[in-house]
Each structure stands twice: as C-alpha cells, then as structure tokens.
N, C-alpha and C positions, 0 to 999 in steps of 0.2 A: 333183141332189139326192141320189139314191141313193149317188153316189160320196162325198159329204160324210158321210152316215150310216155308210158303210163305214169311212172314215178315223176318224171319231169312235169307233166301236166298237172299232177296233184300239187307239186311244189309251186307251180305258177299260179294255180287257182288259190292256194293258201296265201301267196304273196299279194294277189289282187284283193282278196277279202281283207287282209290286214291293212293294206294301203287305204282301202275304202273306209275301214273302220277308224283309221287314224285321221283321215281327212274330214270325215263327217263333223266332228265337234268343231274343228277350226272353221269349216265352211259355214256352219250354222252360227258361229260366233261372229264371223265377219259380216254375214248378212243381217245380223240382228241390229236393230236401231235402238235397242234398249239402253238408256243412259246408265243403268247399273253396270252393264258390261264395260262401258267406257270408264266409269268411276273405278271399277275393279282393275282395269288395265293401268290407269293412272296411278293407283295405289301400288301396284306391282312395280312399275317403273320408278316410283319414288323410293320404294324400299331398296330396290337394286342400286340406285344411286347412293343412298345412305350407307349401304353395306360395301360399296366398292372401295377398294383400297387405293391409296394414292399411287400415282405412277412412279416409276423408278426415278425419273428426272425430278419429279416434285419432291420425293423423299431425299434424294441426293443434295439438291439445292436448298432444301428446307423452306420451300415456298409458302407453306401454310404458316410457319413461324415468322417468316419475313412479312407476310401480309398482316399478321396480328401486330407485330412490332410497328409496322408502318401506320396502321390505323390508330395506334396509341401514341406513337412518338413522332410521326411524320416520315417523310421520304424525300430524298434528294438524289438526283442522278445527273450525269453529264455524258454526252457522246460527241465525239469529234471524228470526222472521217474525211478522207481526201483521196486523190488519185496518185498512184505511184507513176513515175515516168514510164515504166514498162507498160502499165495499163493504158496510159494515154497513147503510147505508140501503137499498141495492139488495136485500140479503138479508132485510130487515125485522128486523134484529137491533137491540136497543136501543142507542142512541147511546153510552152509557157503556161498552159492551163493545168499543168501537173502541180502547180503551187496553190490550187484552189482547194479550199476546205469548207466543210459544212458542219455546223455544230448545233446541238440540241441540248437544252438543260431544263431541269424542272425542280421545283421545291414546293412541298406541300407540308403545312404545319397545322395539324388538327387542333392543337391546343390554342393557338392564336387565331385559328380559322382563317388562314391566309394561304394563297398560292401564287406562284410566279413561274411562268413558262417563257423560255427564250429560245429563239432560233436565229441563226446567222449564216450568211454565205460570204466568205472572204476569198479574195484573190491576192496572193502575196501579203502585203501589209495593208491593202485597201479593203474596207468593208463594203461589199456590194449591196447587201440587204441585211438589215437587223430587224427583228420583230420581238416585241415583249408583250405579254399578257399578264396583268396583275389583277387579282381578285381578293376580296374579303367579304365580310357580311354586309358592308355598306357601299362598296365601290367595285366597279369593273373598269379597268383602264387598258387601253391599247396604245402602244407607241411604235411607230415606224420612222425613225429619225431621218432616213434618206428622203422621205416625202413631206414630213412635218416635224418641226423642231420641238413641239409640245407633245401632249398626249390627248387622246380622246377618251372621255370617261362617261359612265352612266352610274347614277346612284341607285341604291335599292329603294323600294317603295313603289308607289303608284306612278306608273309612267305618264299617264294622262295629266295628272296634277303637276308633275315635274315639267312637262312640256308647256303647260299653260304659264308657269312661272319662269320660263327661260327666255333668253335672248333669241333663241331659235324661233319661238312662236312670234316674236315681234318681226323677225325677218320674213318668215313664211306666211304669217297671218294666223289668226286664231280660228279661222274657218276649218282648219284641219282637225281641231279637237273633237268635232262631231264624228269624224271617221275613225279616230283612234280607239282601239279597244281598251277596256278598263282592265289593265294587266298589272299585277304586283310583281316586281322584279326582286329576285333573291339570287345572290351570286355564290353563295357557299352552301353546298348540300347538307 
C-alpha cells in the first residue's frame, strides 16, 4: 500500500509541475502590458478569422455569392406577416384582429445609388400605418400618409446653408443658424 501512495504522489507532483509550467507563460503574457503582445494577439485572431471556413448555413444558402451579387446589382425583398385565427385565440386577441398584417419591403440599387424602404400595418382592407423612406445621392424623403399627405425631405449638402435659404428659417428665425453645426449631409454611402 505504501508503494501505491508513493507512486500516486509522484504522479501528483509531476502533474502539479506540468500544470505550473503550462500556466506560467500564459500568466506572464496576461500580466504583460507590452503592446507587442497585444499586436501579436490581434494578428493571431485576424489570421484565424481569415482562415475560418464558412458556416454550413452560409455555404448552403450561398450568402457570400448573394452579398457579392447584391453589392453589384442591387437587392430587393418583401416580407408580409399576419396572425392566424388560432394564434389570435391562443393569445386572447379579439378574433377580428386576425385580419391584421404587417409588411416590410426594401429595394437597393447600387448602380443608380437609390434605395426605398417601406413598412405597413393593415387591418383587413384598411391601412393603419404606412411608412416610406427614400434616399439617393441628393435627397432623403420620408412619407407617412396617415399623418401628412406630402413627404418631408432633406437635400444633401451643407445643412446650415440649406436652413438659411429655406422657409423654415423665415418661420423660426435666422437666430438658430448660429447654433446649427456645419454638417454636410450625404444620404447614399
């Protein structure tokens, strides 16, 4: 029995020595405030990310090819969702709300440098809320027809100069121009 304890204690001692030897470099690395160690770690992480293979989902759907095609030719999507009568019943929502739908759509055209995003909430045949956002290199426009029959727009360029030359400055006064930052607006990345 003493022989087994002696063998076990040698194994334990060896394990402690190996553990200590393995922890020492990482401990000294973590305690080091040297920027070269941080740079080395960043380089290792960047290399790992470059060498990482695409996920199975990305490969199956062809997301990288889709993103490349979208950046060259544009992208268009549409989503419409609603409540099933069974879901409305399960959630104790009145049955007539099962005719409610929500829609999202978007179009991005990189060649023309334009985009349009729309969202809507409809109940049966009635539009409860519609929202549109249009943008190009020169203009950003928002329309919410349930609140205002027109649209509100901003032009690209210097915001301060646009304010000074607008009817809004006549209404609010030109005193605000001192407080406005000198910002150039660009609506298409």
